[in-house]
C-alpha positions, 0 to 999 in steps of 0.5 A, spaced: 500 500 500 503 506 497 500 512 501 502 519 500 504 524 505 498 527 506 495 520 507 500 517 512 499 524 517 491 522 517 493 516 519 498 518 524 493 522 527 488 518 528 492 513 532 496 518 535 495 518 544 491 521 547 486 520 541 485 527 537 478 531 535 478 535 530 480 530 524 477 532 517 472 527 515 473 528 508 481 526 509 479 520 514 473 517 506 480 519 502 485 515 506 479 509 506 479 509 498 487 510 499 487 504 502 483 500 497 477 501 501 470 500 498 465 507 501 458 507 499 453 511 501 448 510 506 441 514 508 442 521 511 449 522 513 451 514 513 457 512 510 458 504 508 465 502 508 468 496 506 476 493 507 479 487 508 472 483 508 471 488 514 464 492 514 462 498 518 457 504 518 460 511 520 456 517 520 459 524 517 460 529 522 455 535 521 455 541 521 461 542 522 467 537 518 471 535 523 471 528 527 470 528 535 474 522 539 469 518 539 468 517 531 477 517 532 476 510 536 471 507 532 475 509 525 482 506 530 478 500 531 475 500 524 483 500 520 486 495 526 481 490 524 482 491 516 489 490 518 492 497 517 496 501 522 501 506 522 
């Protein structure tokens, strides 16, 4: 998997300790796609993601564009289950 510098920075922010809030959601979606995930729209603000046999549903943050700590923890758990770590 060949990630750009921006994707690597997003991945490192997701796995940073303590958990960061404020990661822009579109950066996370772009990272999913760069890792080979299938990203599809659900109803409302839902986003379905499938990566390496692991599936998850996330909610896009609104009205702000940044994620909260709980969402970052969920994304971290999803990526770990799919075998993606920095």
